[in-house]
Residue, then its C-alpha position, 0 to 999 in steps of 0.5 A: m850575467s848570472a850568479p855562480n852557484a854554490a859549487a863555484t866556491a867549493g874549491l876554497p876553504a871555508v872562511p870563518a865569519g863573525p865573532a867565532a873567527a876571533c883569534r884566541t890570543a888577541a881581543g878585537l879580532p877578527r878585523l878583516l873577516a868581521g861580519p857576514p861574508a858577502g852574499p850573492d846579492p851585490q846590493a845587500a852585500l854592500a849594505d851589510h858592509l856599510n852597516g858594519q864598517g861605515h862609510l869612509p871618512r870624507r875629510l881625510d886628505s891624502s897627507a893625513l892618510l899617509a901620516e896615519v898609515t906611517a904611524a900605523g906601521l902597516a907592512g905589505r901582506g903580499g910576502a915582502a912586508f915592505p912598508a906600505a906608507r913608503k910605497l904610497a909616498a914614492v908613487r905620489s911623488a914620482a914624475g911621469g903623469p897620473a899614477v896607476v894603482v893595482a890591487n894585487g890578488a894574483e895569488g900564485e902560491p899554491a899553498s895559499c888561498k887567503d887573498a881569494a878568501l878575503l875577496w870572497h868574504a870582504p870585497h868592499l874592504v879591498l875596494d875601499g882601500l883601492q880608492l883610498a890609495a888611488a886618491a893618495c897617489g893622484a891616480d886616474t887608473a885603478v885595477v884589481c888583478l886576480h889569479g886566473g882560474r878562481q871559478g866565480l871570483r871575477w863575477h863576484l868582484e865585478a858584481a861588487i864594483g857594479a853595486r858601488r857604481a850604482a850607489g855613486l860610492d867611488a870616484l874612480a872606475v875599477q877594472v878587473r884583470e885575470l892574470p895567467p895562473r903561474f907562480l910568478a905572475g903576481e910579481e910586480t914587474a910581471l904584473v905590469g908587463y901583463l897589463d901592458g900587453g906582454a907576458a906575465v914574466p918578471a923583468f930586470k928592473q931598469h926602472r922601479v915600478f913606482e917610477r915607471g910601471a904600467g904604461g910608463r906611469p908611476t904604479l902602485v902595486q899593493n896586495v889586496e890584504t894590504l889595501a883592506h887594512l888601509a881601509l880599516i886604518a882610515r876608519h879607525g886610526a893608527a892606534w887602533f891598528r896597533a892594538v894587536g900585533t907587536s910593536a915592531e910588527p903591528g896588526s893582524v894577518l890572514c893565514t892559510v893554515t893546513g893541519a896534518d889531517g889535510s884540513t885547510r882554513v883561512a884564519e886571521a891572527a895577530l902578528g906575534t901569535g904563537i904558531g902552536e895557537l894557530l896550528s896543532v903541532d903534536d906527535s903526528v907532525q914531523a915538520v911545519l912549513a912557514g911562509g909557503y914555497h919561498g919560506g922554510w921548514l921548521t922542526p916541531g920544537q921550533a914551531r911550538a916555540l916560535r911566534l908568527s913574526n919575522a923577528d922570530l922566523k927569519p933566524a930560523g930560516a923562514f918568514v911570515g910571507a903570505g901567511v902560509l902555515a902547513a903541518l907535515p904529518a909523520g909518515v910522509c917523506g919530507l924529502a919527497e915533498t920538498a923535491a916535488v915542490v922544487r920541481y914545480l918551482a923550477l918548471e914555473s920559472a920564467g927561464q930568462c936568466g941563468p939561475c932559473l934556466n940552469g940552476l933550479p932544474s939542477i937543484a930539482a934533479a939533485l933533490a929528486t935523487l936524494a928523495r930516493p934510497r941510496p942516492a949518489r954521494a955527490e948529490l948532497a954536495n952538488l945541491r949545496r954548491w948549486s944553491g950557493l951559486v944561484t942566490g942573488r943573481g936572478a931578475c927576481h927573487h925566485p931563485d933566492g926563495t927556492v934556495r931558502f926552502v931547499s936549505s931549510a929542508l936539508r936542515v930539518f930532514a937531515a935524519e931522513i937524508a941519512a936514512h936514504a943514504g942507508g937505503r931506506c925511507t922512514a915514510r909510511a905513506g906514498a901520497a903527496f901532501l903539499p899542493v903541487p899544481a901541474a906546471a904549464a910548459a908552453e910560453s903561451d901560458w904566460r899571456 
């Protein structure tokens, strides 16, 4: 297998490397993005990793690691922010045979590329964390799941795994699987269903994944960034991890930051950093999206005042999620942007239950009408009513996240709604701003 050429990674934003990537608001960053990015020579990349990070401690047993992760307060970085130590402990204590551990890099959020960037830049941190998690859970199977269509990324990761195997570094062999490039494929029940040979669609939770997941065995599904933090905590300890961030939300987080000019970068920031320090929120910005397509819109004033923390963002109808921050430029219709995203989300649903099968298409259609001049007066009332009906009723949180996004748009773009009711749109540009992939329509695309 030959290495991909430089063009294979051209679709990914540049990842800052070395000291220049440090967050301006916290000493000791970067952490995940420290050092040079992994180059095309797998052995040299592994040597760089070990020279920069050192070997994992040999005498840290599973109980000590779990205690350290608990003290660190590491929360999952895939969006839900569930305590990592609780997940590890649940899988470790579950009955049902040797566990399965999964590094989840199936990044279906179109506005995010932080997981792919981390896997390109520091694959060995993720693989270190995967080995630690497997040992802590008593696993005999380890898998890395990737978002399908990331050109060259599978080769890059398998080359890193091969270099580790040649060096005798890992106790457990690692498989790499590519999931369908669907928005919901990385949801943990969808991922487990795919690993078991089925479609990558969310399932009604008869059993929790940590109890009965892949192959009917206890299964740990952790985001790749969470595992990379785990590898650093094992090396440096809980106090080091807590040296940045806030007391309630410690550590750093990777963010995909898109400016009003359309430029996108992946940045590492301490939780609690002011949003305005990561993203320019000047007069050219009419709104900021925080948390991605299951997050929420903020006004410029909110974005300048709030910090990158769930404590700040949740009362404003947004959350940290997978670290998406996007500045919507003035002159772009916020309603049209929201309608395009919600149409995509409706098409990306698994269509298994009423809220997704009936509710989301109706909400998307109402938004599309609101995005045009002189919409029917009933559409806004219908939209609010339907949004209330779908929340909390799906097999997964897809309807809830979509409604959160819609509700924030109705607040932040209220003036635009009024302008449309009067027959005019304040937007000056017609081109779409937020990335909206062409949604797949065939059932085969889930497999």
